N, C-alpha and C positions, 0 to 999 in steps of 0.2 A: 024663144023665151029668154035666153041668156042675153040677146042683143037688147031686148026691152028692159030687163031688170038692171043690167050692168052697162047701160048706155054711156054714162059719163066715165066709168072705169075703163071701158074699152078704148075710149078716146085718149085716156092717160097712158095706157099700156100699148105702146106702138107695136110690139111683137104680136099682140092679139088682134089688133085692128086689121092686119093684112091677111088673117086666116080666111080660107074659103068657107062659104056658108053651106050648111046641110050635111057635112061629113063628121061633125062632132069635134073638129079641131079647135073651134073657138072655146068650148067648155074645157077641153083638155089644157088649152093655153092658160085659161083663167085659173084652173086648178093649180097649174105650175106656179102662177104668180099670186096665189091667194094671200101670201104674206104681205103683198104690197097693196091689197084692196082696202080702201078706207071707207067706202060707201057701205052702210050698215045692211041694207036690203040685199045688195049684191053679195056681200060676205056671207050672209045667212043662206042665200040660195046656193052659192058655191060649196059651202060646208055640207049642206044636205046632198047635193049632187056628188060630192066626193065620197060620202059614205055609200051612196048607191053604186057609183062606178066601181069602187074597190070591193063591192060584194060579189061582182062577177067580172072576171078578167076580160070577158068578151065585150064589155062596155068600155074598157080602157082604150082610148083612141089609138089606133095603129097597132095595138098589141097583138091582135089576132092575125093581122097581115104579116107581122114580123116573126111570130113564134109558132104559126100553125104547123109547119113541118117539124119543128123541134118537139112540140107537144106529143105528136105521134111517134117520133123517133125515140123519145125518152119514156114513152108510155105513161104520160103524166095525167091522163084522163080523157074525157070525151069532148069533142068540139061541136057535137050536135046538141041543140037545145032539147031540154026535156028529159035527158037520160039520167041526170043526177040532180039532187036538190041544190038550191042556191048556195048553201053554206059550203058545200064541197068544192066550189069553184076556187076558194082560197087555197085549197090543197094543190091545185094545178100550178099556181104561182110558186108555192113552196117547193114543189117537185122540180120546177125549172131552176129555182135558186140553188137547190142542192146539186143539181146536175152541173150548174155553172161552177160551184165551189169545188166539186169533185174533180172536174176537168183540170182546175188549177193545181190540184194536189197529186196529179198523176203525171209520170214522165211520158207515157205513151197512152193517152186516153182512148178508150175504145169508141166512145161516142163524144162527138164535139158539138157544142152549141154554136150556132151560126153567129157571126159578128153582129148582125142586125138584131137578133134575139137577145144577145148579151146586153146590148145597149138598152133594149126595151126592158129587160129584167131589172137592171140597175136603175133605170129611170123610174120604174114602178116603186122600187124600194126607196128611192129618194123622195118620191111624192108622198109616201106613207111614213116619212121619217118624223113628222112632228106629232102625230097622234097614233098611238099603238093600236087603236081600234081599226085603223085602215089596213094593218097587216093582219088579214083575216086568220091565217094559219096560226100566227103567234098569239093573236088575241084569244082564240079558242084554246090553245095549248096552255096559256098562262093565266087564264081567268082566276083560278083558285089561288095561284101564287101571287097574283097582283093583290088580292084581298088580304093574303097573309103578310106580305112584305111591304106593300106600297099603298096601303089603304088610304093614307092621308095625302098621297101624292096626286096633285091635280093633273089631269090629262092635258096634252098640248106641249109644243116645243120640245118634244122628245124626252120629257121629264120621267115618264113611266119606264121608257126603255132604259134610261140610265139607272133608275132605281133597281130595276130587275137585274141589270148587268152587275151591280154592286153585290147582289145576293146570289149570284149564279152558283157559287161553290158552297152555299149553305147546305147542310145535310137534309134539311126539310124541303129543299127545292125539288120539284118533280122532274123526273128524267126527261119527260116530253117537253116541258118548258125549257129545260137547260139546253136541249138539242136545238130548239127553235131560236133561242137567244144566241147560241154559238153560230148558227147559220147567218143570223143577222149581223153578228160581229165580223164574220168572214167577208160579208158583202161590204161592210164599212172599210175593211182592210183593202178591198179592191177599189173602192171609190169612197173617199171621205165625205162626199155629199149625201151619202146614205145616212150620215149622222146629222140631224137637223141642227143640234146645238153647236157642234164643232164648225159646220159650214157657216152658220150665222155669226158666231163669235169671232171667227178668224178671217172673215171675208175681206175686210179692209187690209189686214196684215198680209194676207196672201197676195193681194193686188200690189201692196206697197213694196214687197220684197220679191215680186215676180215669181211666185211659187206655183202659179197655175197658168194654163194657156186656155183662154176662153173658147177658142174655136176648136180645140181638141179635148173635149170634156172627158173622153174615155182613154186618153193616152196615159203614159206613166206618171204624168203630173197629177193625175187623179188619185193615185194610190196613197193610202194613208201614210205609209212609210216615207214616201217622198215629201209629203206635206210636213210631217214631223221633223224630218232631217233638214228641210229647207228653213223652217222657222227656228229650229234649235241652232242652226248655223248663225242666224241673225242674232239670237240671244247671246251666243258665245262671242260674237264679234262686238258685243256691247250695244247692239241696236235695241230700240224700244219696241217691245211687243206687248199689246194690251193685256191687262191682268186677266180679263175674261177668257181671252184666247189661251194664255198660259195655263189657266185652270183647266180648260178643256183638254189641252195637250197632255197635262199631267194625268188626267183620268184615262186617256186612251193609251198613253205610254204604259201605265200600270196594267191596263187591260191586255195589251200585247205581251207583257212580261208574265202575267198570271197564267195565260193559256197558250202554250206553244202551238196548238193546232190552228191558231189564227194566222200563223206564218206558213204559207204553202212550201216555202223553200226548206223549212225544217222537216216537214213531213216527207218531202221528196228525198232529202239527203240523209236523214237520221234514223230511218226505219231499220237500216242494216248497220251493225257495228263493224268497226274496222278490225284490222289484225290485232290479235291478242286482246280483244275486248276494248281497244282504244277507239275513239271517235274517228270517222273518216275525215279526210281533208275537206270535202264538200260540206259535211255536217258542221265541222268547226267554223267554216266560212259563213254558213247560214246563221249559226248562233252568234258569231261575231257581228253580223249585220243586224241581228235582232237587238243586241246590246247597244249598237250605235243608234238604232231607231228609238229605242226606249230611253237611252241615256241615263241609266240609274246612277252613274257617277255624279250627276248634277243634283240628284235628290235620292238618297238611299231608300226612301219610303216607297218608291216605284217598285222595288223588289220586296213584295209582301213577305216572302219567306224569310228574307234577311231581316226585315223590320221586326217580325215577330220573334225570330230566334235571338236577336241582339238587343231586344228592348231593355232587359235587365242590365246589360253591360253599358248601354248608352246612358241609362239612368244613374249609374254609379261612376263610370269612368269618363263620360263625355257630357255630363250635365251642364257644363259651362258653355257648351256650344248650342246655338239656336237650332231647334228642330228643323230638319230638311236642309241644313247647310251642308255643302259638299265636304267640308272639313270633318264631318262626322266619320266618314269612311277612313280618312287619314288617322283620326283618333283611335278608331277600332284597330287599325293596323299596328299602331304604336303599342297597343295592349295585347297583341297576338302573343300566345304562349306565356301569358302572365296569369297570376292567380285570379284576376278579375274576369278573365275571359272564360266563357262557357263553351263546351265542346260543339254544340249545335251551331252557335254563332260562328265559331271558328271555321266550320265546314262551309257554311253559307258565304262567309266573307271571302274565303279563298276561292270559291267557285266564281264569284263575281270578279274578284281581282285578277283571276286567270285571264279573263277576256279584256278587262280594262288595260292590263299590262301589255296587251298585244296591239293596242292602238293608242298612241299618245293623246289623241284628241278626246278620248273618253274620260280622261282625268281633267275635270273642269278647271281646277285651279292651275294645273300645269299648262293647259292650253291658253288660259287667260294671261298668264305671266310670260309665256314663251312664244306666243304666236308671231310676234315681231321678229324675234331671234331666229325662229324656225324658217320664216319666209326669207330672211336676210342670208342665213348661213346654210340652210338645208333645202332651199328652193321648194317649199311646200305650197300647196294650193289652199282653197277654202276648206271650211270645216267638213262640208258634205261632198267634197271632191277628192278623188283619188288619182294617183299617178303610178303607172307601172314602173317608172324609173325610181321613184321614191315611195315604196310601200310604207304603210303606217308604222310598222315595226322598225323600219330603218331610220325614221325621223328621230326617235329617242336616242338611238346609237349615235347619230350625228350630233345631237345636243350634248350628250355627256362627253363626247370627244372634245368638243369646244369648251366644255365647262372646266376641264383640267389643263387647258393650255396656259403657258406662261405668257407674259406680256411680250417677250421677245418673239414668241411663235406667232403672234398676230391675233387676228379676230377672236374675241372672247365673248362669252355670254354676259348679258346684263346681270347685275347682282341679284335681282328678284328671281330671274329665271334660273340662275345657278343654284339658288337656295332650294327651288322646287325640284330641280334635277337631283340634288343631293337627297332630298326627302324621298323621291321615288327609288333611288338606289338603295337607301336604307330599308325601304319596305320590301324591295325585291330580294334583298339578302336574307329575308326571313324564310323564304321557301323557294326552292329551285324551280317550281312550276310557274313562278311569277316572272321568270326571266326566259322569254320565248326562245331566244337564240341558244341559250345554255341547254334548255330542255330538248330542243330539236337536235342539236349536235351531240348531246351526251346521253341520249336515251339508252343506248346499248350499254355504255359504261356504268350508268346509274343502276341498271339491272344486274350487271356483272359484279360490281364492287360494293354497291351501297344498298342492296335490297334488304340485307339483314343487319341487325345490331346498329342501325343508324337512326337516331332519334329525329323527330320532325324538326326541320329547320337546320339540320346539320349535314345535309347532302353535299353542300359545297365544300365543307371541311373534309368530308370523305373523299371527294374527287381530288382535292389538293393533296391528300395523303397518298393517293395512287397516281399522282401526276405523270410519272414516268411510264405507267402502264396504260395510259389512256390512248385512244385512237387520235390521230393527228389533229383533226378538226376540233375535237373536244378539248384536247390539250391546249390548243391555241386560245380557245374561248376562256378556259379556266385560268390560263396564264395571264391573259389580258385583265380579267377580273381581279386576280390576285395582285397584279401590278397596280391596278386602280386602288385597291384596298390599302396598299403600302403607302400611297399618297394621302388617302383619307380613310383612316381605319374606322371612322364613325359610320361608314357604310355598313360595317358589321354590327347591325343593330343588337343582336343577341349578346355579343361580346360587350358592347357599350352598356347594355342593361346590367350585365353581371359586374362590370367594373365601375359602375356609377359612384359607389362610396369612395373608392380609391381616387377616382378622377376629381371628385369634389374636394378631397383632402389635399392631394398632392399635385394634381395636374389641371386645376380649374383655369389657370391662366392660358395654357396652350389650347385647352378645350374650347375656349371662347373665341379663338382666332377664326376669322372669316375663311382663311386658307390654312389647311392643316399642314401639308408638306411633310408628313411623317413625324412631326414633333410629338404628337400625342402618344403614339406607340412607343417612341423612344423614352418618354416619361414613364409609361407603364412598365417598361422593361427595367428601368432604373429603380423603380419602387416595387418590383415584383415580390420582394421578400420582407416588405413592411408588415408589422403586426396586423394592420388594418386590412391587408390583402385577403380576400376570400378565395376559397378553393376554385370555384368556377372561373373567376377572372384569371387566376394564376395559370390554370390549365389552358384557357383560351389564348393568353399571351404567349405561353410556351409553344403552343401549337403553331401560332403564327411565326414564331422564331424558327421552328423546324421547317415550316413551309418555305421561309425565306432562303434557307440553305440550298434549295433546289435550283435557284436561279438568282443571280445578283440583281436582276431587274426588279425583283420583289422587295428589295430594300431601297425605297425611294431616295432617301438622302444619300446613300452610298452610290446609287446609280447616277444621280445628278452631279455628285462631286467627282466621280471617277470615270464617267462615261468615256471621255477622250483618252484617259490614261489606259483604260482597258483595251480600247481599240488599237492603241499604239503598241502597248507592251504585252498584252495578254490576249491576242486575237484568237477566236475560235474556242475560247474557254467560256463555259456557260455557268457551271455551278458556282455558287457564291464562295464556298469554302476554297475552291481551287483558285478563284480570282483573288481572294484574300492572301492565300499562300504566295501566288505569283507576284502580287504587288509588294507584299511585306518582304519577300526575298530580294526584290529589286531595291527597296529602301535600305535593307540591311547591307547589301553589297556596296551600294553607293556610300553608306556611312563608313564602312570598314576601309574602303579604298580612298576615303577623304576626297570624294569627287567634288569638283568645283561647283557643279550644278546638279541637283537631284533630277533624275529622270521622271520621278513621280511628283506631280504638282503639289503645292502646299495644302490646298483645300482638300485634295484627295488623301494626303498623308494624315490630316487631322481626322477625317471621317473613317479612314482605315483603322486608326487607333481605336475609335469607338467600337467598330465592328469586332476587332481582335479582343477587346475587353469583354464584350457581350458574349462571345463564343466560349469564354473560359468558365462561364457560370453553369453549364450543363454539358455533360459528356456527349449527349446526342447532337449537340451543335458542332461537334468535331467528328464527322461521319467515319473517317478512317480509324481513328482511335476507338470509336464505339464498336465498329464492326470487328476489329481485332480482339476486343475484350468482352464481347457479348457472352461467351460461355463462362468466362471468369466472373463476370458480374452476377450471372445466374448462380454460380457455385459459392461465391464468397460474399457478395454484397446484395443478395436478393431482397432484403428488407430495408435497404438504405434508399432514401428518396433521391431523385435525380437532381433536384434543385440545390442551389448554393454550393455547387461543385462537390457535393458529399460523396458521390460515386467515385469521382477522381481521387479524392482524399482516401477513400476506402482502399482503392487499388494501390495507392502509394504505400499504405501501411502494411499491406501483405504482398509487397512486390516480389519477394523471393519465391512465393508460391504460385506466381502467375505463369501462364503458358508463355513459351518463348516469344511468340509474335506480340502478345500483349505486353510482355516485359520490355521488349525493345521499344514499343510505342510510348510506354510510360516513361522510359529512360529519356527518350528524345524530348518528350513534353517537359520533363524536369530540367533538362539542359536548356531548353528555350526559356523556361520560367526563371532559372537562375541568372541567365543573361539579361533578362528583363523582368524583374520581380513584380512589376505592376500587372503582369499577366497571371500571377499567382493569386487566383480569386480568393481562396481561403485565407491566405496571409493578409491580403488587403482588407478583407472583411473583418477578420478578428482583430487586426491591429489598426483599424481605421482611426480611432481616437489618438492612439499613441503616435501615429504618423503625423497627425496634426500637431501634437505636442512637441515631438522631438525632431521631426524631419519635414517641416513645412516647405522648405525651399530646396530640399534634396532632389536631384535628378531621379527620374523613375528607375534608371539603370542602377543607381546606388542606394535604392531604398532599403534593401535587406542589409547592406553594409552599415547603413546609418542605424538601423534597429539593433543590430548586433553590438554596436558600440555603446548603445544605451540600455542594453538588456538588463544589466544589474543595477539600474537606477532604482531608488527606493519607491518612486512613483510609477514604475512600470507595471502595467496591468498583468496579473498572473497568467491569464489566458493567452495574452499576446506573447509573454515570455516563454510559455510552453510551446507556442507555435514557432517562435524563433529557434528554440532548441531543436525542434523537429527538423527544421530546414538546415540547421548546422549539422545534425547527424547525417542528413542526406548528402550535404556537400562533402563531408569527410569520407564518404564511401568511395568517392572518385574525384580526382583533381579536375576532371572536365566539368564537374558541376560547380566548381568554384572559379568563376571567371577572373577574379582579382588575383588569386594564387596562380592560375594558369598563365596569366600575363607576366607576373613578377618572376616566375620560375621557368620562363620559356626556354632559357639556355641550360638551366641546371637539370631539368628533368631528363632530356636525352643524354646529358653528360654522365649522370650518376645512376639513372634507373632504366637504361635502355633495354636490359634483359627482361624487365617486367613489361615494358611496352611491346616487346616482340611477342610475348605470350598473350597479350590482350586481344580481345575481340571487340568489334564495333557494337555499340548499343547495349553492352553489358558492363556492369560495375567491376571495378578492380578491387573492391572491398578494402579500400584504404591502403593498398600495397605501395602505391607511389608516394603517398604522404608519409607512410612509415619509413620508406627509403630516404626521403628528404629529412625526416627527423634525425635519423642516424648521422647524416652528413652535417646536420645542424650541430649535433653533439661534438662532431669532429671539427667544427668551425671551418667548413669548406664551402659553404654556400655563398652566393653573391649577396650583397647587402639587401637588395629588395626582396629576394626570396627568403633570406634569413628573417627579415621582419615579419613576413607573412607566416612562416613556419613557427616563429616564436609565439605569435598570437594563437595559432591552432594548438600548440603544445600547452600554452597557459589555459586555454578553454577546456581542453580534454583532460588536463590535470585536475580540474574542478568537477568534471562530469565524465565518468568512464564511458558513458554511452556515445560520446563524441569520438571515441577511438575504436573504429570498427574491428581492427586486428585484435585488440585487447579483449573486446566483447566476444569475438568469435572464438578465440583460443582459450579464454579463461571463464567461459560461461559456467562450467561445472564448479570451478573453484569459488567463483562469486556466489553461487547458490549455496555451497556447503560451508565455506569459511566466512563469507561476508554478507550473509542474507539480510541481517538487520540493517547494515549500512546501505545496501542496495535498495531497501524498502523505504528509505528516508524520502520525504516529500521533496526536499530541496537538496540537490547534490552539491557538496562543497569539498570534494576530494577525499571523503571518508573511505570509499571503496578502494581507491588507489593506495591509500595509507594502510588499509587492512591487508591488501595483497603484499605490500612491501614488508609489513611486520611478520606475515605468515610465509615469507619466501621459502623457508626451510621445509614447510609442509606441502609445498606445491610439487606434485608428481609429474604433471604433463610438461614435457620439454618445451613445447611451443609457448605455453603460458609462462613458464619460468623465463624464457627468453624475452618475452614482452615486458615482464616486470623488471628484468635486468636492464632492458633498454630504457625504461622509465627512470631507473636509478642513474643511468649514464647521462640521460638528458638533464636530470636535475643538477648534475655536476657543472654543466655548462651554464646554467642560469638558475639562480635561486627562485625566480618568479614562476618557474614551471613546477615548483614543489610548494603548493599552497599551504600545507600544514607547517613546514619548516619556515616559510616566509612569514606566516602569521605569528609563529612563536618568536621569531627573531626580528620582527619589524622595528622595535625600539632600539635594539643593538645596532641594526643597520643604520638607523637614523643617527645614533650617537658616534659610532666608530667607523662607518663606511660611507658616510654621506657624500664625501668628495669623490668617491670612486664610481664611475659610470657603470650601469648594469650591462650584462652580456659577457660572453666569452669567459665565464667563470670567475670574473674579477671580484665581484662582491662575495662569492662563496669563498675564494681564497682569503679575502680580508677577514671573514668570520673565523676561518680555520686558524689564521695567525693570531687572532684575538683569543681563540680558545687555548692556544699553546702559551700565550703570553700570560704569565702569572700575575702581572700587574693589572691586567684588565679583568673586570668582573662582569661576566655576561649574566643575563636573566636566567634563572634556574631552568625554565621550560626550554629556552633556546639552547642552553648548555646540554640538557638531556637529549633534545632532538638531534643536535649536531653529533653527539657521541653515538647515537643510534645510527645515523647516516654513515659515520666512519666504519662502523661494524658491517653495515650492509655493503658499502663499497669494497671493503676488504674481502668480504665473502664473494661479491660479484667478480672481483679480480681473480679469485681462486677458481670459481666455477666457470668463468668465461675469460680465459687468458687471451692476451693479444694474438690476433691471427697473423700478424706480420710486423715487419719493422716499423712501417708507417703507422700502423694501429698502435704499436707499443709507444712510439714517440708521441702520438696524439693523447694516449692515456696519461703519459707523464706530464704533458703540457696542461692537461685539464685536471690533473690531480690536485687536491687541496694541499698536499705535502710537496708541491712542485719544487719549492725552493730547497727543501731538505734533500729531496732526491737528486736535484741538479747539483747540490753541493757535494753529495757523496760521489756522484758520477765524476765531478770535476777533480775531487781529491784522488779518486781511483785512477783517472787518466794521468794526473801529475805523477803519482807513484810509479805507474807503468813507464812514464817518460824518463824519470830518474833512473829506474832499473835498466832501461834501454841504454841510457848514456853510459852507465857504469859497465854494463855488459859489452858495450861497444869498445870502450877503452881497453878492456882485458883482451879482447879478440885481436885488436890492433897490435898490442904488445907481443902476443904469442906469435903472430905472423912475422913480425920484424925479426924476432929471435931465430925463427926457423930459416929466414933468408940469410941472416948473418952466418949461420952455420954453413 
């Protein structure tokens, strides 16, 4: 009948013309090719025959021969006619299909379907793919559901199947129909031809890109996953795939993503959980394969769970991006952990990114921009090809290594690819699970150190904090990432988000640079204490500074500037603070020894200076000092913030109460700061504007000296003046804290104060003893000119402010409190306390205090400038009567005393009164503290205001004695001669 009805069609279809007559092969062949039949009568005949054939599997050509044994083995029904009704025959095919599917989902299947029968089952499924009526089991299982969900869907070309697939997870879908649909989908996963619409839409594309092999219809090329990956590879390479085919691919990618049971590998590998509840390696690999097959990175809508969870976020945060665009995922990652992100979306997004991050090809934009670079630099293969030598995870590592190469280091990434690599690095920094290598190597350490009290996204910070405690492999990975961050801190997406306002205000120029090279972090550190700085950003910047101290490689600019110097001068030193000390010591030694050529290069010296200055801002950036003073900070500075060197300043102010070890470290720090005031963070911060005004060209080493010289200027800022006074008080506690004095009095100190030096201990203050010793020698006019100049300045300054004289403050504290409390409370010190002590000299009971006041009186004899009250009172008289007399060595004081005695000279009343007071004090001082020896007596006479009178009396006395001697000599000679004459 078929030959008669389809005569012309058979002639056109060569495959069917050669079929033997009488065995049913011809009808079977025409059924196979019914899509190509154009003759109306033949098409009608074959359609009727198809419905009849598929109503009983025994009528399907060759099916009985191929599956007879399997039907009995699987107990799928009777093969004898008449035992069951016709409708039940569809159940036999369904039973065989389930057996085929089950076999694929078992590692060691108990019953195996023969290869011949497998082909026959898939062939039957393929033949019934255009009209769901032909799949008898599915038709009867889904009749009601078809009416419910697909009433208006016309049968044919697989439309009803697709409609039912789309409603498979609806609550009202019957379980029976859902099972039948799942079986059908599993068959499609095994052979794409079981889907009529997919096979038809993609036929030409499959042939064009050689994605199937015609003569091996049941080989791996028939699997849906292979077809999808082959065509996706073509799309990713920029090849043209028809829109109809891409639409079908999208549907089936979504189908695989929605139901894990369609992927036998997942069922085989993921039924058993790994150790500690983690997924096993095989399961992870199966899931990774599924993500590659479905490729949700190309279109987030494929992942229905993600699409539904993130719909609100996409509508608000990513509405500017076209729906389905790959950049939607990137946009969602940018808003991770922000107010716009919802919790469910966050979870779904990280779940997907977990797998995308483990295969660089799954990020569509990255692959598109970097496939040329990856092929050139990392020797990668095609999109759907893998290599054991270069696993997918290693490709991205290769790309980012080349992304941060300098031009001198050779082959670099293209600009487009570099931008994408940076984007991925920014995203990965959000969550440690998105960095496969880090999570793999640091799993134990993450559990050990970061399981508690670690907020989401801060795991890397936690690992950095415990860097020294990590296992070797994890420490290397964290170290490499931190080194990378130091070059491009924008990788730290959470930190960048927190610091966005400060970047826009102060660092927008460096933030816009194509290559960061550490400039942005340097800018953030410099502006860390601006008013605009928020707490989160400040904490993040400080944390990075603290991490940098663990290894000098973590400071990119420092590493690049000093790499060669460190290898040459500081080998085997790793910690940044130790490297800084090593290099700065070398620089200092070369400077002190006036070396012709510095061992540390100029570019390294410049960057070293930057690092030294940054370290002064927070005590935690100087680990040795911090460790030594931890208990003291807890006891005395608990509520003081770390920033702006406030802890260091707190320790300086209570230095006498500190533990020995901490006291020594603070003293050493102060010694360094006094030698190089630019390292005194508080001084430089408080006096920033005054330095610009008074000392713009001053060398950093002379900064404090310059500020001291301008301290009493009318335009000096009060806060800066107060800070300068604090530093002067510190300097006067020990000559070693005053580099200028130390240099000027290098010979005088051991000459006159050796006994004090013998009793001194390293790293502890001498409480002004050496300076007091030098003051006494200044009064005796025995110092060298340079030393005398420096001591005169110190005496003049301490005469105005008693706090600058440690010995006076220490020995006279009770007297100051009881006798001069009002003067001591004055906001500005102008010598009132010293004058009060001098006036109340007779009331002072403590011997040491009395001695200090007497020393002050003695010093004032030597120079009127060291007696501010007297100098102020007699300023006009000095100008009128002693202008031609140079200051120092008591000359102007002697001039005033002579003027006082000269009745022709009329001094100012206040000056006259003060001079008479001083004469009384000096006379009392002479009684209380007589000369200790002849030299002391001679010095007292020479420095006395009545020097001329005393010298005249002494001269007259000597002359009288001489005359008496002459007379007595003549008498004795005469007596002797008379005795001889006798």
